[in-house]
C-alpha positions as CSV (number, residue, x, y, z in Angstrom):
1,M,-13.9,-68.3,-47.8
2,A,-16.0,-70.1,-45.2
3,L,-13.5,-72.2,-43.8
4,L,-11.3,-68.6,-43.7
5,L,-14.6,-67.1,-41.8
6,S,-14.6,-69.7,-38.9
7,L,-11.0,-68.9,-38.1
8,P,-10.2,-66.8,-35.2
9,W,-10.2,-63.1,-36.4
10,V,-6.0,-61.8,-37.3
11,S,-5.2,-58.3,-38.1
12,A,-2.8,-58.6,-40.9
13,W,-2.9,-55.0,-41.7
14,N,-4.0,-51.8,-40.4
15,A,-4.0,-47.7,-40.6
16,T,-4.8,-45.1,-38.9
17,F,-5.5,-41.7,-40.7
18,Q,-6.2,-37.9,-39.1
19,F,-8.4,-35.0,-40.1
20,H,-8.1,-31.4,-39.1
21,P,-11.6,-29.3,-40.3
22,S,-10.2,-25.6,-40.5
23,H,-12.0,-23.1,-38.4
24,G,-16.0,-22.8,-39.6
25,Q,-15.6,-26.1,-41.6
26,E,-16.5,-29.4,-40.7
27,L,-16.2,-32.9,-42.2
28,D,-18.7,-34.3,-44.4
29,D,-17.5,-37.2,-45.9
30,I,-14.3,-39.8,-46.6
31,L,-14.4,-41.7,-49.8
32,I,-11.8,-45.0,-49.4
33,N,-10.7,-45.9,-52.2
34,Y,-8.4,-49.4,-51.7
35,T,-7.3,-52.4,-53.5
36,S,-7.0,-55.7,-51.7
37,E,-4.8,-58.9,-52.2
38,C,-7.8,-61.4,-51.3
39,S,-11.2,-61.3,-50.1
40,S,-12.0,-60.3,-46.4
41,W,-13.9,-57.5,-44.2
42,V,-12.5,-54.4,-43.3
43,F,-13.4,-52.9,-39.4
44,G,-13.4,-49.5,-38.9
45,T,-13.4,-46.7,-36.1
46,F,-14.3,-43.3,-35.9
47,D,-13.4,-41.2,-33.1
48,D,-14.2,-37.6,-33.5
49,G,-13.6,-37.2,-29.7
50,S,-17.1,-37.2,-28.2
51,L,-18.9,-40.2,-30.1
52,V,-16.7,-43.5,-31.5
53,Q,-18.5,-45.3,-34.1
54,D,-17.6,-48.6,-36.1
55,F,-18.5,-50.0,-38.8
56,A,-17.6,-52.7,-41.3
57,F,-17.6,-53.3,-45.3
58,P,-16.5,-56.2,-47.4
59,V,-13.8,-56.0,-50.1
60,N,-12.4,-58.2,-52.9
61,G,-10.1,-56.7,-55.6
62,S,-10.6,-52.6,-55.8
63,G,-13.5,-50.6,-55.1
64,S,-14.4,-47.3,-53.0
65,V,-16.4,-46.6,-49.9
66,D,-18.3,-43.3,-49.3
67,L,-18.3,-43.4,-45.1
68,Q,-21.4,-41.0,-45.3
69,D,-23.2,-44.3,-46.3
70,Y,-21.9,-45.8,-42.8
71,L,-21.4,-42.9,-40.3
72,N,-23.2,-40.0,-38.9
73,M,-20.8,-37.3,-40.6
74,G,-20.5,-33.6,-40.2
75,V,-18.0,-33.2,-37.7
76,P,-16.2,-30.1,-36.9
77,S,-13.6,-31.2,-34.6
78,N,-10.3,-33.2,-35.2
79,S,-11.2,-36.8,-35.8
80,T,-9.3,-40.2,-36.3
81,L,-9.6,-43.1,-38.7
82,Y,-8.6,-46.3,-38.1
83,L,-8.7,-49.2,-40.3
84,E,-7.6,-52.8,-40.0
85,S,-8.1,-56.2,-42.0
86,N,-6.6,-59.3,-42.4
87,C,-6.2,-58.9,-45.7
88,E,-2.9,-56.7,-47.0
89,L,-4.4,-53.6,-48.5
90,N,-3.6,-50.5,-50.3
91,V,-5.8,-47.5,-49.6
92,T,-6.0,-44.1,-50.1
93,V,-8.6,-41.5,-48.5
94,H,-10.1,-38.3,-49.5
95,P,-11.7,-36.0,-47.1
96,R,-14.7,-33.6,-47.9
97,Y,-14.7,-30.8,-46.0
98,G,-17.8,-28.4,-46.1
99,I,-19.0,-25.0,-43.9
100,Y,-20.2,-26.0,-40.6
101,M,-23.9,-24.5,-40.2
102,H,-24.7,-26.4,-37.0
103,P,-23.4,-24.6,-33.9
104,P,-23.3,-26.6,-30.7
105,E,-26.1,-24.5,-28.9
106,V,-28.9,-22.8,-30.4
107,R,-31.5,-20.2,-29.3
108,A,-34.8,-20.0,-30.9
109,L,-37.7,-17.6,-30.5
110,S,-41.4,-17.1,-31.8
111,T,-43.1,-14.9,-30.0
112,E,-45.9,-12.1,-30.6
113,F,-47.5,-11.9,-27.3
114,R,-46.2,-12.2,-23.8
115,L,-49.2,-13.1,-21.4
116,V,-48.7,-10.8,-18.3
117,K,-50.6,-11.1,-15.1
118,I,-52.3,-7.6,-13.9
119,P,-54.4,-7.1,-11.1
120,F,-57.5,-5.8,-10.6
121,K,-58.7,-3.7,-7.8
122,K,-61.9,-4.2,-5.3
123,T,-64.2,-1.3,-5.6
124,G,-67.0,-2.9,-3.7
125,E,-68.3,-6.1,-2.4
126,G,-68.1,-8.4,-5.7
127,R,-67.0,-5.8,-7.7
128,F,-63.5,-5.4,-9.2
129,E,-62.0,-2.9,-11.9
130,I,-59.1,-2.6,-14.1
131,E,-58.0,0.4,-16.6
132,T,-55.8,-1.6,-19.2
133,P,-54.5,-0.7,-22.5
134,W,-53.9,-4.3,-23.5
135,K,-56.4,-7.2,-24.0
136,L,-57.4,-9.5,-21.3
137,V,-58.0,-13.1,-22.3
138,A,-58.5,-14.7,-18.8
139,V,-59.6,-13.3,-15.4
140,Y,-59.0,-15.1,-12.0
141,L,-61.0,-14.9,-9.3
142,E,-59.2,-16.1,-5.9
143,S,-60.8,-17.0,-2.6
144,H,-59.3,-17.6,1.0
145,T,-62.2,-19.5,2.3
146,V,-62.6,-23.4,1.3
147,Y,-65.5,-24.4,3.3
148,D,-67.9,-22.3,5.3
149,N,-70.2,-24.2,7.9
150,G,-69.7,-27.0,6.4
151,T,-69.9,-26.1,2.8
152,Y,-67.4,-26.4,0.1
153,V,-67.1,-22.7,-1.1
154,S,-66.6,-24.2,-4.8
155,N,-69.9,-25.9,-5.2
156,L,-71.7,-22.6,-4.4
157,P,-73.3,-20.9,-7.5
158,L,-71.2,-17.6,-9.2
159,R,-71.8,-15.6,-12.1
160,V,-69.8,-12.8,-13.3
161,E,-70.8,-9.9,-15.6
162,V,-67.3,-8.6,-17.5
163,S,-68.2,-5.3,-18.9
164,W,-66.1,-3.1,-21.1
165,E,-66.8,-0.1,-24.1
166,N,-70.4,-0.7,-23.5
167,Q,-70.6,-4.4,-23.6
168,S,-70.5,-7.0,-21.5
169,V,-71.1,-10.8,-21.1
170,L,-72.2,-13.1,-18.4
171,K,-69.8,-16.2,-17.5
172,T,-69.9,-19.2,-15.3
173,P,-66.3,-19.4,-13.5
174,E,-64.2,-22.6,-14.4
175,G,-62.0,-24.3,-11.2
176,R,-62.1,-25.6,-8.0
177,G,-60.3,-24.6,-4.7
178,T,-59.4,-21.4,-3.9
179,Y,-59.2,-19.8,-7.6
180,Y,-61.3,-19.6,-10.6
181,W,-61.2,-18.5,-14.1
182,V,-63.2,-17.1,-16.8
183,D,-62.7,-17.2,-20.2
184,V,-62.9,-13.8,-22.0
185,S,-60.6,-14.5,-25.1
186,D,-63.2,-14.4,-27.5
187,W,-64.0,-11.2,-26.6
188,K,-60.5,-9.8,-25.5
189,P,-61.9,-6.8,-23.7
190,R,-59.6,-3.7,-22.6
191,G,-59.8,-0.1,-21.0
192,R,-61.8,0.2,-18.3
193,V,-63.0,-3.3,-17.2
194,I,-65.3,-4.2,-14.7
195,L,-66.2,-7.4,-12.9
196,K,-69.7,-8.1,-11.2
197,L,-69.8,-11.1,-9.1
198,S,-73.3,-12.5,-7.9
199,G,-74.6,-15.5,-6.2
200,R,-73.8,-17.3,-2.8
201,R,-70.0,-17.6,-3.6
202,A,-69.4,-13.9,-4.7
203,K,-69.0,-12.9,-0.9
204,Y,-66.4,-15.1,-0.4
205,I,-63.9,-13.5,-3.5
206,D,-61.2,-11.7,-2.1
207,S,-59.0,-10.8,-5.2
208,A,-58.9,-10.8,-8.8
209,Y,-56.9,-10.6,-11.7
210,G,-56.3,-11.1,-15.3
211,Y,-53.9,-12.1,-18.0
212,A,-53.3,-9.8,-20.8
213,L,-51.7,-10.0,-24.4
214,V,-48.8,-7.7,-24.4
215,P,-46.9,-7.2,-27.7
216,H,-43.4,-8.7,-27.8
217,R,-41.2,-6.3,-29.8
218,E,-38.0,-8.4,-30.2
219,K,-37.3,-9.9,-33.5
220,R,-38.5,-13.5,-34.0
221,Q,-36.1,-16.1,-35.3
222,W,-38.8,-17.5,-37.7
223,W,-36.2,-19.4,-40.0
224,L,-35.8,-22.0,-36.6
225,V,-39.5,-21.8,-35.4
226,Y,-41.9,-22.2,-37.7
227,N,-45.9,-21.3,-36.6
228,Y,-48.0,-23.7,-38.4
229,K,-51.7,-23.7,-38.0
230,E,-51.6,-27.3,-36.3
231,G,-48.5,-25.9,-33.7
232,Y,-45.2,-24.6,-33.8
233,Y,-42.4,-26.9,-35.6
234,F,-38.7,-26.9,-34.6
235,G,-36.0,-26.3,-38.0
236,D,-32.9,-28.0,-36.2
237,G,-33.3,-31.7,-36.2
238,R,-30.1,-32.4,-34.3
239,P,-30.8,-34.5,-31.3
240,W,-29.5,-32.6,-28.1
241,R,-28.3,-33.6,-24.8
242,E,-30.0,-30.4,-23.3
243,I,-33.1,-28.7,-23.9
244,L,-35.1,-25.9,-22.2
245,I,-38.5,-24.6,-23.8
246,K,-40.7,-21.8,-22.3
247,L,-44.1,-21.8,-23.5
248,E,-47.4,-19.4,-23.1
249,F,-50.7,-20.2,-24.1
250,L,-54.4,-20.5,-23.4
251,W,-55.6,-23.8,-22.6
252,K,-59.5,-24.3,-23.2
253,G,-59.4,-28.1,-22.2
254,E,-58.6,-29.6,-25.9
255,D,-56.4,-32.6,-25.8
256,F,-53.0,-31.5,-27.6
257,T,-49.4,-32.6,-28.1
258,L,-47.1,-30.5,-25.7
259,A,-44.2,-31.6,-27.4
260,S,-42.7,-34.7,-29.3
261,F,-39.2,-35.8,-30.0
262,V,-37.2,-38.1,-31.5
263,T,-34.4,-40.4,-29.5
264,Q,-31.0,-41.5,-30.6
265,D,-32.4,-44.6,-31.5
266,E,-35.1,-43.0,-33.9
267,E,-37.8,-43.7,-31.3
268,K,-40.5,-40.9,-31.2
269,L,-41.8,-39.5,-27.9
270,S,-44.4,-37.5,-27.5
271,L,-45.3,-35.6,-24.4
272,K,-49.2,-35.5,-24.9
273,V,-51.9,-33.6,-22.5
274,E,-54.8,-36.1,-22.8
275,G,-58.2,-35.1,-20.5
276,G,-55.8,-32.5,-18.7
277,R,-53.1,-34.9,-17.9
278,V,-49.5,-34.8,-19.1
279,C,-48.2,-38.0,-20.5
280,L,-45.2,-39.5,-22.1
281,E,-45.9,-42.0,-24.9
282,G,-43.6,-44.2,-26.8
283,P,-42.8,-47.2,-28.3
284,H,-42.6,-49.2,-25.2
285,L,-43.7,-46.6,-22.6
286,K,-46.3,-44.7,-21.2
287,K,-46.0,-42.5,-18.2
288,C,-48.1,-40.0,-16.9
289,G,-47.9,-37.1,-14.2
290,S,-50.7,-34.4,-13.0
291,R,-53.1,-32.5,-14.3
292,I,-52.3,-29.1,-15.7
293,P,-55.3,-26.3,-15.1
294,R,-57.3,-24.6,-18.1
295,G,-56.3,-21.0,-18.7
296,A,-53.5,-18.5,-19.6
297,L,-50.6,-21.1,-18.8
298,K,-46.5,-20.1,-19.0
299,L,-44.8,-23.4,-19.0
300,T,-41.6,-24.5,-19.1
301,V,-40.6,-28.5,-20.9
302,G,-37.1,-29.5,-19.9
303,F,-35.1,-32.1,-21.0
304,Q,-31.3,-32.9,-19.6
305,S,-29.5,-36.0,-18.9
306,G,-32.2,-38.6,-20.0
307,Y,-34.7,-36.4,-17.7
308,L,-37.9,-34.9,-19.1
309,W,-40.1,-32.4,-16.9
310,V,-42.8,-29.9,-17.0
311,L,-43.0,-27.4,-14.7
312,G,-45.6,-24.3,-14.4
313,G,-46.3,-21.6,-11.6
314,G,-44.3,-23.3,-8.9
315,N,-46.0,-27.0,-9.9
316,V,-44.2,-29.8,-11.2
317,Y,-46.4,-31.7,-13.5
318,F,-44.0,-34.1,-15.1
319,N,-40.7,-35.4,-14.0
320,E,-39.8,-39.0,-15.7
321,Y,-36.6,-40.5,-16.9
322,T,-36.7,-41.1,-20.7
323,G,-34.0,-43.4,-21.3
324,T,-31.8,-41.5,-24.2
325,E,-29.3,-39.6,-23.7
326,A,-30.0,-37.0,-26.2
327,A,-33.4,-36.2,-28.4
328,A,-34.4,-33.8,-31.1
329,L,-37.2,-31.7,-30.8
330,I,-39.7,-32.0,-33.6
331,N,-43.1,-29.6,-32.7
332,L,-44.8,-28.0,-29.9
333,L,-48.6,-27.4,-28.9
334,W,-49.7,-29.5,-31.8
335,G,-53.6,-29.2,-31.6
336,V,-53.7,-25.7,-29.4
337,P,-55.1,-23.4,-32.0
338,K,-53.1,-20.9,-33.1
339,D,-54.8,-17.9,-32.0
340,D,-54.1,-19.6,-28.4
341,R,-50.5,-20.1,-28.7
342,Y,-48.6,-16.5,-28.0
343,S,-45.0,-17.5,-27.1
344,V,-42.2,-20.0,-27.6
345,E,-38.5,-19.8,-26.7
346,I,-36.4,-22.7,-27.2
347,H,-32.7,-23.2,-26.2
348,A,-31.0,-26.2,-26.6
349,K,-27.2,-27.1,-26.3
350,N,-24.9,-29.7,-26.4
351,S,-25.6,-31.2,-29.3
352,S,-25.2,-34.9,-30.1
353,Y,-25.6,-37.7,-32.7
354,W,-28.1,-40.2,-34.3
355,K,-26.6,-43.4,-33.0
356,P,-24.5,-45.4,-35.7
357,K,-25.9,-47.8,-38.3
358,K,-25.2,-51.3,-37.3
359,R,-22.8,-52.2,-40.3
360,M,-20.4,-53.2,-37.4
361,E,-23.4,-55.5,-36.2
362,I,-24.2,-56.8,-39.5
363,G,-20.7,-57.4,-40.4
364,L,-20.1,-59.6,-37.4
365,A,-23.5,-61.7,-37.8
366,E,-22.2,-62.6,-41.2
367,I,-19.2,-63.7,-40.1
368,L,-20.7,-65.6,-37.1
369,G,-23.4,-66.9,-39.6
370,G,-20.3,-68.3,-42.3
371,S,-18.6,-70.1,-38.6
372,A,-21.7,-71.6,-37.5
373,L,-22.5,-72.8,-41.4
374,V,-19.2,-74.5,-41.5
375,I,-19.2,-76.1,-37.6
376,S,-22.7,-77.2,-38.7
377,L,-21.5,-78.9,-42.1
378,L,-18.8,-80.7,-40.5
379,A,-20.8,-82.4,-37.5
380,L,-23.2,-83.6,-40.4
381,Y,-20.2,-84.9,-42.2
382,L,-18.6,-86.7,-39.1
383,S,-22.0,-88.3,-37.9
384,R,-22.4,-90.1,-41.3
385,K,-19.0,-91.0,-41.3
386,H,-19.3,-92.7,-38.4
């Protein structure tokens, strides 16, 4: 056997089989029954039109092989199986078809509220009002003045009194630059809401607006997106070449996982927010982008042609090449409190496959290993003889 394996591979037998699933069917498995005249290896290639997979298995006498143990099956398209061996074989193949449950494109939605931006009306210096039937979770203040007489305006003191329905709360806005936000998610004021500003920075505030929770009336596809306490979980575990995700949530500064994926090589990639910065972490990489702002966020996460990006409010927070052509989406907003997550939309298309199990490489390794052993023993014999 070892001497045979050390010789160049010569195909003495080959066969080709075609498979044609009917509409609404997929090829789930192929059972191969064989009878061989000698001990050998069978090498095979399975081509479904979009992916070519190679495999190998040993034969000796009679036996059978389930190709679902070697290949990624579940193929709805026409496909071809090619087998070859250096030993004569008698082979019969038995395809097993099932119902095609995985369309090449998926849209999933889990939405209770939409974040809608609504403006306040300025009714006096340092005073803004709004009349809204919807609950507010965040209030924003804008200033067109960055410096005044050499003083950085955002360093000046500012307090905001938010009052509504005989209630009021006094808050210190967060943020720097030209806009500041006030977290009112613990109270969610609505009706007639009044902002009263005080402090040296108050006179520099030009406008105000809020983000309200507007109930969403469209039916949610809960069978694809699961809203757990820890975050969203996506129920379709296939790798996709294109994924577009729209997220609406309130971020108060905690570290969390924006999205996590599994690549075709079965390696996990996590898009995390740590200290406000968006970073991609994997087994052999860590790449970071810019920081996201605290407050009401509407972000878009995209994956296409190996690139992963995060956009929001006209800003690019992350854009890097991942090194994988397709990835399976696992979860979203993992670590953001459930009450602060409002909406997720997922559009995935061009489904792909997990990379083939490396049976072909294993078979070749065994063959090459056998050849190396024969050569080593022959060299040892000759050296002792001389």
